[in-house]
N, C-alpha and C positions, 0 to 999 in steps of 0.2 A: 461507422465511425466517424466521430467528428469531434468538436467542441461546442460549448452553448455558452449563452452570456445575457444578460438583459439589465433593465432597469423597470422599476414602477413607483411612481411618485405619488402614492396614495396619501402622503401628509401635505402636499401643496397642490397650488394650481397651476405650477411650472411644468410644461410639457417636455419630454424627453426627447433631446436631442438624435437627429440621424449620425451625427458625428460623432456623440458619443459610442454609440453601439457599434459603428462602423471601426471606430478606434480599439474596441474592444476585440471586436472579432480579426483587426489585424495584429493582435497580440498572439493570437494562436492560430495562424496560416498552417504551421506545422502539424498540427493536429487534422486540419483538413483542406488539403490543398488543390483538390478539384472544384470548390464552388464554395459561393457565399451568398447567404439569404438573412433577410431581415424583413420584421414586421414593425414599423413604429408608427404608433398611434396613440396621439394625446399624452395621457401619462404612462403609456406603456411602451415599452421597445424590447423586442426579442430578436437576437442574432444566432447564425451559426456557421462555423466552417465545416465543410463537408468532404470527407474521405470515401467515395465511392465504392461500396462492397456488394449491395444487393439492391436489385431495380434500378439499373446505372441510367434508366432514360427516363422514368419518372418518380425518382426519390429524392427530389430536392427540397429542402426547406425552407422556411415553417409551413407545415402542411394542418389543413383543416377539416373541419366536418362540412356536412352537405350543405349546410347554410352558412356557415362561416361564422358562426357564433363562438366555437372554439377552436383554438390554434394551441400549435406545440412546436416546441424545438426540443430535439433529443441526441445525445451521444450514448453510442454503444450499440449493442446487438438484442432482440428481441427471440430468444431462440423456439420458444413456440409459437411462432407468429403466425405459420401456417392453419395450425388447430385454431385458433383463436378468430382469425378470419373467416375461416368457414362457418364457424358458431355463430358469429355475427351477421353474415350474409342470411344465416339460417332466421335470424330474430328480424331481417327486415332492414338492416345496414347496406349501404351501397358504397362501394369502394371506386377511387379513381385511379389509386396506383398498384403496384404489385408487390412494395415493398414492407418492411415492417413498420415503419413511423404512423403510417395512418391507423394501425390498430390502436395506438394508444387513445385518439380521440373519438374513436368509436366505443372502446371498453368505457372510457369516461361518461359516455353519454348513456352507457347501460348501467354502468355499478357507483357513478360518483368517485369519490375520493378513494374508493376500496379498487379501482382499476386495478392500481399497483399490485396487489397480492394476486391479480390472476398471470403476473409477467414472469417468466422463467427468461433471465438474463442478466447482464450486464448495463447499467444503465446510469442516465443523470436526465431527466427528465424536466422540461420546465412548461407549464401547460395554462392557457388563458383560458377563462370561461366568461366571455363579454356580459352574458345575461345576468350573471351573480357579480361581477365584477370581483372577481376570484382569482388570483394567483396561486396555483400550485407546483410546488418544486419538490422532487423524489428521488431519492438515490438507492441502488439496488442494495441485496440484504447484505451482502459481503462486503460492500464499499470498493468494489473493482474499479469503479470510475469515479472521479473526484467532482466535487461541487462545492465552491466557495461561497459566502455572501456576507454581506456586511449591511446594519442599519444606520442611514443618513437621516439628517434633518428633512429630508423631500420624502424618503421612503426607502427602498429597499436596493441593492447591486448585486450580482450575481454573476458566476462564471465557472469556467472548468478548470481555470489556472488562477492563481493569485496576481498573476500579471493583469489578466481583465480586470479584477476588481481596482487594481491599483490605476488605471486610466480614470478613475474618478476623481477630480480635481478637488472636490470637498472631503475625502475621506483623510483621516489624520493616519498618520504612518509611523505613529510611535511606536516602537518595539516593547514585546510584551515579555516582561522578566520571566514569569513563571514558565512561557515556552522555550526561553534561555537555560534556564534550569533544567526543563524536561529533555532539552536535546542533548546537555552533555552528562545526565543521567541514563537517558535510554538509547541515544543516538538517532533519535527521531522525533517528532513535535505529533503527540496523539490527539485526536480531536475530543472536543471541538476547538481547541487551541489552534492558532497559527502564531508565525513570529511576529503578525501585525497585532496590536491589542484591539483593535476595532474592527478585525474580520474573523470568522468563523468557519470552521468546516463544518458541513452538513454531515450528522453522524451516518455509517451505515444503515440501511433501512430508515433512514429519518424522512419525515415528511413534514414539509413547512406548508402552513397555509394561511396567505395573506388576503384578508374580507377587507375590501376599500369602503363598505357601508359601516362597520363596525369599528372600523381603524384599528385590526387586532393584527398580531402575526404569531399564530399558534405552531407548536412544533409537538408532534410526538414521533413514536417508533410502531411501524405497522408489523414488524417480525422479528422475532428472536428464536434463535434453536432453543430447544427444549435438552436440557443437559440429564434429564432423569434416565439412568442407565435401566434396560429393559432387559432384565432378567428371565423372562418368559422365552426370548426369542432364542431358537437353535442357532450353534455353529454354521451349520450346514443351509439352513435357510437364510443366516445372514451372508453367506459367501455367495449363495445364488442369486440374493437381493442387489448385492454389492457389484458383483458382473453386469446383472441387467443394467442396473444406474449409471454405472460408468462406462458402459458400451454405448448407450443411449445417449448419454452427455457428449461422448465424443463424435457420435453420428451428426447431432444436432450442430456441432460447432462446426461442421464441415460445410455447411450451405452456404455458398458462396457464388459469386459470380466474375471474380477475380482470383488469378492464382493462389492456390494455400501451400503450407510446408508445416515444420515443428521444428521448435527448439528441442535438442536432443544431447543431452549433457552426458548419457551415458550410466546415468543414476536409475533407481527404480521407477520412480513416477513418470518422467519423461519416457523411457522405456516402453511403460504400459501404453501409454498415448499413444506412441508409432506404432504397435502393435497392433491396436484397435482401428487405427487410421489405415492400415494396410489392409485390414479386412474389409472395409468399405469404400476402398479405393481402387479404381480400375486402371490406374496406371500408378506408376512408383513416386511413393510419398518422398518430395523434396524436404531432406533434414538438415541442421545446420549445428556445428560445434565449435567452440571457442576454448582455446588453450593458450597456457602462457608460457613462453620458454623456460624460464628458469623454475616452473612448479614444480616440486616433489611430489604432488598429489594429482596428476594428470589422469581424467579418467578417457582419455584419447582412445586407447585399446576396447575399451567397454562399449563407447560410443560406435566405434568401426564394427564391432560383433554385432549389435543391435542390427546396424544398417545393412552390413552383409546377409545377418538373417531374414531380413523381409525386403531384401533388395531395393532400397530407397536409392535416391538420386542425392548422394551423402557430399557436403562441403565442410570444411574445416578452415578456421581462421586461428593463426599464431599472433598471440600479441607480444611485442616487447616492452621494458621498460618505459621507453618514450610514449608508450600509450596514456601514461597520467598527464601529458600535456592537454587533456582533454577535460581539464579540471574546471576552465572558465565555462566550457560548454555544460557540463553539468550543474555550475552554479545558476546558469542562464535558464535553463530548464525546469529545476526542481524550484525557484522563486525563494525558497528558504533553506536554510541549515538544513542537511541531510546528511548522517554520519555512516550509512551503510557503505563501505566500500567495494560493494559486488554490485555497484551503480557501474562500474568501471568496464567490466564484462558484459554487463546486459547493454550497456550502450554500445557495444562492438558486436556484439553477438546480435542486436536488433539492426545495426547497419550492414552488415553482410547479409543477412536475411531477406534485408527490403530490397537488395539488388535482384532477387530472384521472384519474391511472390510479395503481395501486398498483407495477407492474413498468415498467423501462424499460431500453432498450439503449444502450450507449454502445462509443464507439470506442477506447477505452483499451487500450493493448499493441500499436499498431501501429506507433510509435514505435521501441522497443526491438527488434522482429523485422524492420523493415524499412526500417530506416536514416532514421528520420524527424528526428531532431536535427540541428542544425546543427553542432553540436560534433563530430559523426560526421564531416562535410566537412572541419571542420579537421585533424582527427585523419588523415585521408588526405593531406591536403597538407601535413603537417609532417614535415621531415626526422628521423631520428633517428640523431643523432648517436654517433660510438664513442665506448666508455667513458671512455679517456683523455681525448679532447677534451672529455667533457660535465664531467668531473670538473675540469678547468683553467677551463673556460667558469662551471662551478657556482663555484668559488673566487672568481673575478673578478666575478660577478656578485652572490655574498652581500657581498663587500667594498663595491661599489658601492651594494647595496641599504642598507646600514648607515649610509654617509655622506650619505643623500640623506634630505631632510626627507618625512614621510609624505605632504604634498601634492605632490611632484615628480613631472612627469609621466614614465612609463618607469617608476618604481619597482619594481611588480609584474613588469614584464618582466625586468628585470636579477633579481630572485629567482629566476624560473621558468627560467633560463638551465642550470642545473645539473640541474634536473629531469628523471629518464628520463622516456619516451616515456608510459609507464603511469601515474605518479605524477601528470603534469603535467597528465593529463586526467580522473584519477580523484578528487583532490582539490586540484590546483594549489597555488596558494600559500595556501590557506583555511586548511591547519594551522599556519604562519606567523603568520597573521592573528590565528588564534584563540589563540595562545601570548602575543599581544600585549595581548589582553582579559583575561587571567586572571593573577590575584595569584601570585607566587612560593612562597607557601604552598599554593596550589590545585595548581600545577604539581609540586611536589615530593611530594605525595600521589600521583601519576599515576605516579612513577618515570620509567621510559623508554618507557609507553605512547605508541601512533602510530594514528590512526585508519587510515593507510595499511599500517601492517604487520599491523593487525589483520584486515585485510579482505582483503588479498592474495593470501591462500592459496586463493581462488575460482579463480584463474587456472591452478592446477596442471595440470589435465586439459585444458586449451582448446587445441584446434587453432590455433595463431598463425600456421599459412602465409598466413592472410586478416589481413589488418592490423586490421580492424575487428572481428574475432572477439573477441578479449579485451574490448574496451569494450561492446559489446552482450551479452557474457555476464555481465558485471560488473552494468550494468543490469537484467539478466534476475532474477540473484540478489539484487541489492541494492535498488536504488533503485525498479523494479516493486513489488516487495512491501512494503518498508517507507516507501515515500512515494507514490506514485501508487495502490496499492491500501488503502492506510491512509485517503486523503483520501478515496477513492471511498465506502468502505465507511462510516466514520465519518459523512460528510456525508449521505450518502443514508438511512442509518440514523436520523438524528438527526430524520428525517420520515418513519420508519417506511417509506420506499420501496426495493424491490428493484432493485438496477443488476444487468445482466447484461453481459457483455463476450464478444461473439463471439470476436474477435481473440486471447483468451485461454485458447481452445479449446485444448488442450496439441497438439492433432494439428496445428495450423495453426503452433505454433511450433515444433514439430518439423521441419515441412517449411521454415521461413525459415531455421532454422539451417544447412540443408545448403545453402544457396546462398549463392554467393560475393558480397562486397561490391559489386562490378561489375556486378550486377545489380539492386543496392539505389539505389545512388548514382553518378552521373555527372555530373562538373562540380558545378553547381549545382541541378542536379535530385536530387531525393532521393525515396524510394518508387517508384522507377521501374518496377519489376515490378508494383506494384500499379497503377499508372497504366495501364501494357500491359495487364493482365488486366480490368480495370475501367471505364476510362476512356470507352470508348463510351457509357456509361449516363450521364455525368454531365454538366453545363453546362459548357462550355471555362472557362469563369472559375474554376471551382471547379479545375481541372486546371493552370492557370496562376499562382495567386493563391500567394503566398509564406506558409508557417507562421507564425499567431501564437500560436494555441491561447487561453488567458484570458488576455488581452492587460491583468491588472489594473492600474491606475494609482496602484498603490501609493507610485510614487518621487514623485509630486504631491501624494498624501495625506498623507503624511509631512512634506510642506513646506507644507499648509496646515488642513484638518481635522483631523488627528492629531496635528500639532505640539503642542498643549496635554496631550494624553495623553501623548506622549513626552518632553516638560520635565518635567513631573510624575514621571515613570518613573526620569528620570535624576538627581532629587534626592531619591528615595526613600532613606530612610536604611537600609531593612531590607536593602537591596541589597547595601550596603556591610557591614553586619553580617553578611551569608551568607560573608564570607571569599573570595567567588568570585571578584569582578571588580575590577578595576582602574577605577574609575568615571572618574578624567579621561579614560582612553583611550577612552570609551565617549561621553563630553561633546566629545572632540575630534573623533570620529568623526561626531556628530549635527551639530555647526558646519559642519562639510565638507559635509556632506549639505545644510544648510539654507542655504547660502551659496552652493551650485552650484558648489563645486568638484570634489567627487565625488560618484558616486551611491553611496550607502552602504544601500541599501534593505534588502538581503538579512540583514546584520547588524542591522540597527536593527530589524527586524519581529522579529527572532529574540531579541533582548534583550527586546523588548515583550511577546512572548507569555510567553518565559519568566518573567518578573515576575509579570505576570498568573495564570500558572501556581503560582509559589512562593505566593503571598499566597492563592489559592484551595486548594492543599492543604498546605502547610509553616508556614502562620501559627503564631505562638507555638510553633516547633519551634527544636529548638538548630539554630545555624547549621552548614553544612555544614565550614567550615572557622574557627578562629578568627582572626578579623582583627586584623592587626596594626598597621594603619594607618589 
C-alpha cells in the first residue's frame, strides 16, 4: 500500500524536475511512511511513497522488467499475484523480487495494455514503456484506490491524491461549479469531476494511455459488471458459489508480512468477515470496534457477541462529542468537500486499529451487492405511476410545494410526487433543495446542468427486468467508489493503515449482480442470501438486528457541541463574498434544526465542511461568483 504520482511532458521539450516529483511524494507521506522511490528521466517522472506490507526487503519501487525498458509504480495489493507469478515464470520471465509489484511489468510484457484484466486486487498503477514511449495509467475495477490527473500545457500530471496534483505550479485551481452543485446534492463529488475545474478522477476500471509519438491521450473502460439477471441459476448453487468466493476472497486478503486485523462493527458483513478470518487464522484475530457515548443505536453488544464466538483479541473505543475537533484533519486528508459524516468514526476506528496492526479487513461492499440499504426496500415497495399520471401529479405537487412554507409537514412529499422512479431514489428532492441554497448568479453559471441528467447515463445498459437492478448498479458505479471508497481510503491512509474489503472482490460483485432482488430482500429482511449462506456461523442476535452502520450522533452535535462552530460559519463574511450561497436560506435551515422543527443535519454538515475547505484551500482567492447582495 502506498501512494503514487508522476508527470509526463510529451507536449514540450521541457524535462520533468526531480523537485516536482519529490514535492508530490512529500504531500502523501502519510500514505507510505516507510520509503520513497523516484524515477526521473527526461520528459518522464514517476514517484511513490511505500507502506511496506508484502516483500519487506526487496519490494521498493519503482520496479523494472529484466532489461529496464518497462517501469511501474503501484498503489494497492494484487491478491492473485502468486498464481500470476508462477504462470509468468513458466512462460520464461525472470523475477528479482518476491512481492506483487513486479508481476505488473511482466504481465505487460506478456499481454500489453490488457495486463490489467488479469489482476484481482485494489490498485492504481502507472506504467512506462520506454520502447513505445507510452504511459499507461489504470485504476481497479471498483475504484477502491484513487487516481487523479490533469492535462497541462506540457503534458499530464497524476497522483493518488489531489494534493499531489496541486504541487504543479502551472495548474489552474479555479473551482468547478458543477462539482459544488453535485456536492450539495449528493454529499460527494462523483467521477470524473473534482472540485477543481481542470483536474479529473480516473473512473473505476479506467485505463488512460498516453502515446507520445502520436501526441494522444486516450481513455477507455476495461471492465464493467454484467447486470443481466441469471434466471437459470439455482438458489442452492448460488449459495455454494457465494460461500466459496467470499471465503477465497477473505483468504487472499489475509496474505501479509505485517500484523493484520479486522473492523468489527457488529453488523452482518463485518461479522461474516471475522468468522471466515477465524477459520483461516492460527491465532486470535484482532478486532476493532468504535462507538459513541450518546449513540442510541449502539452495536457494541453485537460486536462483543461475535468477538466472543470466535475468540478474537477485541478492542473498543468510545468517542465523545469533542471528536468533531477532527474536522480540520478531515479537510486536509480529503482535499475537497466531502459530506459523509461517517468519515468521523472511520477516522477514529482507523486510528485505534493502526496502533495494533498495519492491515485490516472490513465489510464494505456488502450493502450495494446484496441489498443492504433500507432505501432498497422502499424502492421495491413504491408504485411506479404511468407517465401521464406522474406528470399530472408532478404539476399538482409542485404547485402545493411552492405555496407551503418550508417548515410545513409534507412539503418534500408534494415536491416528490412528480419524480419518476429513478430520479426519486437517486437524488430525490435534493436537487431542488440545493437550488434554494445557491445564488441566482451561481445557478446561472451552470446553465441547464443537473446532477440527475449528468449521471443517468450509467443506466443505459442495465437489465431493468429486476426492479432493484438500476439502483444497485448506480450505487456500484457512483456511490460506492465516490463516497464509500473515498471515505475508507482517505481515513485509513491518514493513519497509514491498509484496509481490504473482501466483498469488493470483483468475482463476488459479478455473482451478486446475477442474482434476482427477491433473493436479497424479502419484506423487511435484507441480505437474505448472505444470511442463508453464512447465518449458521453467527450469533442469532447479529442475524436479527436492524442495520445501523456508523450511527454518528451528528444531529445532536449540531444542536450542542457543534452549534458554536456552525453559528460562526453562518456569520462568516467570506462565504457571502464567494457568491455561491444565499446565506439567509442556510441560516433559516440552521434555525429549523436548532429548534427541532426539522432535521437538517446533512445540508448543515456539508456547508460546515465546505466552509472549512474553502478557508483551507481558497483563502485570499477570487470569489467563485461576484456577489451582488
